[in-house]
N, C-alpha and C positions, 0 to 999 in steps of 0.2 A: 386548610380544609377544602377539599374539592367536592364538587357535586357530581355524583355518578350519573350514568345514562338514565337510570330510573329517577324521576324527579322527586320521588318520595323516599330516597335514601341519601345519606351523606357518608362518604368514605365506606360505602358498602353496608352501612348500618341503617336499619329502617327508621324513618322519622316518626312513625306513629307513636311509639312509647314516649318520645320527647314532646310531641304536640299535645298528647293527652294531658300533660301537666298544665298547659294553658287553659284547657277547658275545666279541669277539676279544681283549679285554683281561682281563676278569674270569675267564672259563673257563680260558684257558691259565695264568694266575697260580695259580688254584686247583689246576690239574693239576700244576704244578711243586711247589707247596706240599704237595700230597698225596703226591707221590713222595718228597719229603724226609722227611715225618713217617712214611711207611711204612718207609723205610730206617733212620731213626734214632728208636727208641722214646722216647729222652729228649726229643727235640724234639716228638714227638707229644703227650706229656703237658704240654708247655709252650705249644705254638703251635696246638693243635687248633682253638680257637675262631676265630681269624682265617681259617684255611683253610676252615673250615665256612661262615663268613659269605660269603667270596668265592664258594664253590661255589653257595650258595643264590641269591645275587644273579645270578651268571652263568647258572644254569639257569633262573631266573625270567625273565631277559631273552630267552631263546630264543623262546618262543611269541609274545611281543609283536613281536619283530623279524621273525618269519616272517609274521605277519599284515600288518605294515607293508610287507613285501616283496611280498606277494600284491597288496595294494592298489596299490602302485607298478607292478607288472607289468601289471595290468589297465588302467592308464591310458596305457601306452606303445603308440603306434601303430607297427607295423612293427618289432617287437622285434629287436634286434641278434642275429646268429647266436651261439649259445652261451648266451643269457640263460635259455632254458628249462632248459638243463642246470644252470645256477647255481641256479635256483629248485628243481629237483628235489633237488639236493644239500642245499640249505638246509632243505627240508621233512623231510629224513632225519636232521637233526642231533638232534632232541629225544630219540629213544630212546638215542642215545649219551650225551647229557647226563644223562638220568635214570639210566641204568645206572652212570655214573660217580658220581653223587650217592649212589646206594644203596650202592655198594661203599665209598665214603668213610665213610658213616654206620656201616656194618657194621664197618669197621676200628676206629672210635672205640669202639664198643660192646664188641667182643670184646677189644680192647686194654685197655680198662678192667677187664674181668673177669680177663684174664690178669695184670694188675698186682696186682689184689686177691688173686688166688689165690697169686701168688708171695710177696706180703707175708705172707699168712696161713700159708703153708707154712713160711716162714722162722721165724715165731714158734713154730709147733708144734715145729719141729726144735730150737730153742733150749731150749724148755721140757722136751722129752723127754730131751734130752742132759744137762740140769742135774739131773734127778731122781736119778740114781744117786749124786750127790755128797752128798745129804742124809743125816744120821745117823738111822738108824731109832730110833723111840721104843718100838717093839714089833716082834716078828717079822712082817715083811711090811708094816709101817706106817712111813712116812717122816715124817709130821707128825701133830700132834694133830688137825688138821682132818679127816684121812682117817678117823679113828675114827667120825665121824658121817656119812660119805659112802658112796655106793654104790661098789663096786669099779670102779676105772678101767680103761679099755681098755688093751691091751698097747701100751707106748710105740712099739715098732718098727712095729706096724701103723698107728698114727696118723700117724707120720712118713712111712711109705711112701705112705699114701693122700694126704697133702698134696702130696708131691712128684709123684705120678702126676697129680693134678688140675692142678697148675701146669704140668706138661709138656704135658698135653693142650691146654690153652688157649694155651700158647705155640706149639704146632704150628698150631692154628687161626688164630692171629694172623698167622703167617708166610704161610699159604695166602691169607688175605684180603688181606694186604699185596701179594702178587704180583698178585692180581686188581685191586687198586686201581691199581697201576702200569700194568697192561695197559689198563684202561679209561681212565686218564688219557692214555696215549699215543694210544689210539684216538680219543678225542674231540678231542685236539689236532690229529691228522692230518686228521680230518674238517673241522675249522675251516680248516685250511690249504687243503684242496681247495676248499672253498666260497669262500674269499677269492680264491684264484687264478682260479677260474672266473668270478667276478664281475668281477674286474679285467680279465681277458682279454676278456669280453663287452663291457665299457664302453669300454676304451681300446685294444683291438686295432685297428691301422690308423691311429690318431690320431698325427699328427706326421710322416707320411711313409710 
């Protein structure tokens, strides 16, 4: 297999139809995966890396496919009706793809923070609830170690602060998850429109 002078052809055949498959396969798969991990936090913690890899590869394939499509469009004499519309739709895909990638990355970040805050809040709650069961060794002192320590903060305030932080990041995660789902649907629909317009421009009227 030899690369022709035109960097967007191989053996004289245009690369655009081949590169299109990377976009129409990888990005929708990443979109479906992102929706799943946005809805099921347990799966987000387990499958975030494959979804992120699919998204990065799919987004990275978009500008290359666009350039190959432009090169192919410039070589076509008497472009079929609708091909210009297909080109315009294709050139508009990158912002959708980037927005989807940013939302997915944001979900992974805030989701990790929410998980950490939830775990930390749970530990604080267990520690503060266990404290009253200790036998005091002196008035107001529950262990020998406390004799050499600074006075601790009020248990109720520590627990309330931990739960409040956990609740806050939980709400943020839900909001970002909704944004991920919306961006995943948007980029998938845009890919559908691009594919439909391209197929219509090339094959409309063929076969009778």
